[in-house]
N, C-alpha and C positions, 0 to 999 in steps of 0.2 A: 244701266249697271246690270254686270255680270251675276247669274244666278249662283249660289253657291249649293254645294252637295256636301254629303258625309263623306270622310276619306275611306270608312268602311265600303264604300259604294263603288271604289274606283278598281279598275281591271287593268293589272299592271304588265299585261301578257309582251308586252312590247319593249320591258323595260332593259333586256339585253341587247337591244338593238343600238340603244343609246350608250356614250362614253361616259365615265366616271372622272369625277376631279376632287379629289378630297379638299384641295385647296380651294376650289370656288366655292363647294358647299360650305368650308366654315365660314368664308366671307358673305354668303347667303344668309346663314343661319343669323348670325348678329343684325344683319340687316333687318330682316324678317322678323327677328325677334324686338328690333326698337318701334320696326314701321309696318308689320303686317305683309301680308301678299298683294301685291298693288298687280302684278301682271297675272291675268286667269292662266289657268290650267290648260291645254288644247286637245280636243280628243273628240269621239264619235260616242254616241249612245247605243245601248243593243237593247236586245228584247227583254233582258233578265228582269228588273232594267238595271243596266249597269254601265258606270262611264269609263268608255275604253281609253287609256291615257296614250296620247301619240308623244306629246312634247309637254316639260314641266316635270320631270321625275326627279329632278334635284329639290324643287319647290316641295313636291311632294314628300320626299324622306325627311327634308328640314321640318315641314309641319308635322311629322310622324316624332320627331325628336322633342319638337318645343308643344306636343301633345294638344295641337290645333286640332279641332274637331272638324270644321268645314274649311273648305277652299273653295275660292271662286272658279267659276270654268266658263269655258267656250266652246260650244258643240257645234261640229259641222256635219250633218245629217246622221242618220243612223247606220252607216256602212263606212269600212274601211277605205274602201278603193278611193273615193272621194276625199278621205280624211290624208289619207297618203299624198295623191294629187293636191292636194291645196299646202299641205307641209311642205312637201318638195317644191312647188311653184312660188311660195312667198319666202321660201328659204334666201338668205344670202350667205355667202362664203365663211361668215364668221358664226354660222348657227349649227348647222350640223357639217359635221365631218365627211371627206369622200366615203369615208366606210359606212358611217350611220346612213349617208344616202343610198349606198349599195345597198345596204340591208332593205331596205324599202323598194327600193326600184326590181331587187331580185324577188321578191315575193309579188311585184305586181305583174313579174315576166311569168313565174312559176307557179304560183298558186293560184293568180287569177287571171292565166292564160291571156294577157295581153304581150301583142307584140313589141320588139323596140320602135318601131315607127308609130304606133300608136300611144306609147306613152311619152316619146319625145315630142310628139304633138300635145299632148294634154299637160306637161309639167315646162313646155315652151324651153327645150334645150334640143341641142342636136342630138342626131342618133348616134355618133362617136363618144356623145358626152353619156348616152344612157350605156352603151356598150362598154366603155371602158371601166365604168363602175361595177356593173354587173359581172363582167370577166374578172375584175379585181378579188371577187369572194371565189371565185373558182383556183386561186391558186394558193389559199389560204386553208388549214385545217381549221376545226372549230377549237380546238386548241390554242393555237397561234391566235386566231380571231378574238377569243375570251382574253388573253394576256393584253392585246392593242386596245381592247375595249374598258378593261380594267384600270388603263393607264400604266401598265407594268412595262409594256413595249412602246417605242412610240411608233405612231403610224408613218411620219413622214423616213424614216429610217426602213422600215418595209418597203414602201412602196418606191425609193428612189436609190437605195443601199442594195436592199434584197432582192428585191423583184427581177432585176436582170438574170440572177443566180436560177430563178423558178423555171427561166427557159432551157437551163442546161442539165441535160440526161443524168440523172441518179443523185442530183443535188437537194432534192425535198428532203431527205434524212437528215442532212446537214444543216438544211436551212432550220430545221425543228429543233436540232441540238445547240444551234448557235442561240436561238432565241430564248430557249430554257435556260443555256447559261449566262445569260447576259440580262434578262429579264429582273424587273424590282430593283435594280439596286442603282437608278437613278442616272443612269449615264446619259450624255448630252447626244443630239446625233452624232454631233463631231467623233466622240467618243465612240461612238458604235461605227463609224465609219471604218477609224483605226483599226478595229478589233476586228472588225470583217475583212480588210485587207488583208490581216495577218491570217485570218483563219482559214478564208479560201486560198489562202498562196500556197506557196510550193515548201514552206517550213512545217512540217509534219509535226516538229517538238514544241512549239509555238500552238499548234492546234490542239495538242494534248496537254497542256498548259490551261487553255481555253475549258476544256473539255472537264478540268479536274475540277473547276472552281477558282482557279488562281487568275481571275481575270483583272483584278486591282492590278496586281503587281505586273501582269502583262504588258496592260494599259500603260502603266507609268514607263516601264522599259521601252516601250515603242514611243512614248512622246518624248522619250530624253535622247532616244537616238538619233543622232545627226543623218538626215536625210537629203539626198541627192536631187537635184531637180529631176521631173519628168524625163527631160532629154538626153539625160546623162548616159553613157554609154558604161557596158559591162565593168570595165574596167575603172572608171570613177565609182560606180556602185561598190566595188569590190574595195577600194581605198577607203571609202566613208565607212563600210563595216568594219574594217581593221581598225580604223580610228576608234570609232565607238566602245569597240570590243578591248583595245589597250587600255581607256580610259577607265572603263568599269571593271576589266581586272585587277587594277593598279587599285581602285577604290577597295575591292574584295579582299585583297590581300592586306592591304593597310588594317581593316577592321578584325580580318583573321587572325593578324600578330596582337593586337588589341584584346579582343573578345572571343576568342575562340567558341566558347560555350554557347553563345547567338546561333552559332549555324545548327547547332542542336535543338532548337524550338521547331515545332512541329512544322508550322508553316514554313521556316526559312529551310529546314532539312527537305523538304521537295522540292524548293526550287533551287537548291543548293546541288541538289543528285541533279536535276536536268541541266544545271549548266555542266557539272563533272562529265554529264556523259556527252554532251555536245564536246567538250575537249577530246573526249577519248574517240568520237567520232573524225575529228580535224586531223589527230595524231595518226588514225588510222590511214587515213586519205594521203597524208604527207609520206607514209611509210610505203603505201603503194607505188609513188614515182619512182 
């Protein structure tokens, strides 16, 4: 049977390395309230004496909410290095996320001076597996990393949608602004892909709307817009854009004739100005020909 320790003896120094998920914690709270904690918290002992927690932060927070004074623990030595190694070796893809793995691997390399090859050998993975995760942290600021770990921005969207832009010169600022504008809004990875394609595209006005915080409206507009197939010619793309513009213009005119006062509402007025300015730009282009 695993030993029990007082919650006040637990050291939470690595809590910021682990992802948070409020929905999982809610389900966990109900389970622990009914059945108690069956899976021990994992970590290493220290000379304080305190228990340095590496895995089980959700269970710990739930125990605190339920005023549980003691929790079961499983200790692996009295040094964090073998603790990290054990955690990474025993991990499966459903336990630690890539970013969580990266945080522990980064410490093994920078704080404890283990080479990539030594880490790879000890965690039973390839050198490329180790280097990809450690290099991932170099592409993001602490603020971006915190947003991802707090569940405000999907890790998958950062890795597969935004990471390509991290290799483009002078894009770091834009990536940070995009994440700031879209974080904490519950967007799916597909939604973020749609918004990012527009944000990093050539339409400056759409980018301005996203930066102004009009992401919901912009996303809806982009979703409703008829998109040509990827291999479409420029002529086909223009045709689709004109069809979309014609349909939306007809809708706007219908609503404006019926309820013009609605266009004066704060959120509508901002977008209405955006549309009017686009129309002016188009008119100027036609006048120059």
